[in-house]
C-alpha positions in Angstrom: -3.8 0.3 29.7 -4.6 -2.1 26.7 -7.1 0.6 25.5 -4.5 3.3 25.5 -2.2 1.1 23.2 -4.4 0.7 20.8 -5.3 4.2 20.7 -1.0 4.9 20.2 -1.1 2.0 17.8 -3.9 3.6 15.5 -2.0 6.9 16.1 1.1 6.0 14.5 -0.7 4.3 11.5 -2.6 7.5 10.9 0.6 9.3 11.3 2.0 6.7 8.7 -0.6 6.9 6.3 -0.7 10.9 6.0 3.1 10.4 5.1 1.7 8.3 2.3 0.7 10.7 -0.9 -1.9 9.8 -2.9 -3.2 6.2 -0.6 -6.9 6.8 0.5 -8.2 4.7 3.2 -11.9 2.9 3.2 -12.0 1.5 6.5 -9.7 -1.4 6.8 -8.3 -1.1 3.4 -5.9 1.0 1.5 -6.2 2.4 -2.4 -3.9 4.2 -4.7 -3.7 4.3 -8.5 -0.6 4.6 -10.6 -0.2 6.2 -13.9 2.2 4.2 -15.3 2.6 2.1 -18.9 2.6 -1.3 -19.4 6.2 -1.8 -19.0 6.3 0.1 -16.0 3.3 -1.7 -14.7 4.9 -5.1 -15.6 8.2 -3.9 -13.7 5.9 -2.9 -10.0 3.8 -5.8 -10.3 7.2 -8.2 -10.0 9.0 -5.9 -7.6 5.8 -5.4 -5.1 5.8 -9.6 -5.7 8.8 -9.8 -3.4 7.5 -7.4 -0.7 4.0 -8.4 -0.5 4.9 -12.1 -0.1 7.7 -11.2 2.6 4.8 -9.5 4.6 2.1 -11.9 3.6 -0.1 -9.9 2.1 -1.8 -10.4 -1.2 -2.5 -6.8 -2.2 -5.7 -6.8 -5.7 -3.9 -5.3 -8.7 -5.3 -4.4 -11.8 -4.8 -2.5 -15.0 -7.8 0.0 -15.9 -7.9 2.7 -18.6 -4.0 3.0 -18.8 -3.4 2.9 -14.9 -2.6 0.6 -12.3 -4.5 0.6 -9.3 -3.6 -1.1 -6.0 -5.7 -2.3 -3.2 -4.6 -3.7 0.2 -7.1 -5.4 2.6 -7.0 -6.3 5.8 -7.3 -9.2 7.0 -8.8 -8.5 10.7 -11.1 -5.8 11.7 -9.0 -2.7 11.1 -5.1 -1.9 9.0 -2.1 -3.6 10.4 1.2 -1.7 10.1 2.3 -4.2 7.8 -0.4 -3.0 5.0 0.7 0.5 5.7 4.6 -0.9 5.4 3.8 -2.4 2.3 1.8 0.6 0.9 4.9 2.8 1.9 7.7 0.5 0.1 5.2 0.2 -3.2 5.7 3.7 -2.9 9.1 4.0 -2.8 9.0 1.3 -5.9 6.8 3.6 -7.8 9.3 6.3 -7.5 12.0 4.3 -8.1 10.4 2.7 -11.8 9.4 6.6 -13.1 12.0 8.6 -12.1 14.2 9.6 -14.5 
């Protein structure tokens, strides 16, 4: 029965990730590159800090060639619902910041 729960959990996360356009999964991490100017980058990182603190996840965020690169890494052997939740929240924040 435990194996079945693990499989259901994995399917749930895979389904949730499929809805997050632009995010890629590489083993135990999620990555996303966003095209933001400096002001948008500052706004995103400020808002993202509030959400990531609440979820107790430390995203890696860096500026490179006019883009914001975000990496979410799991502390465990696989991604958890918290990393997927944070990715979804970041995606929502990104939409709010870039909306005209």
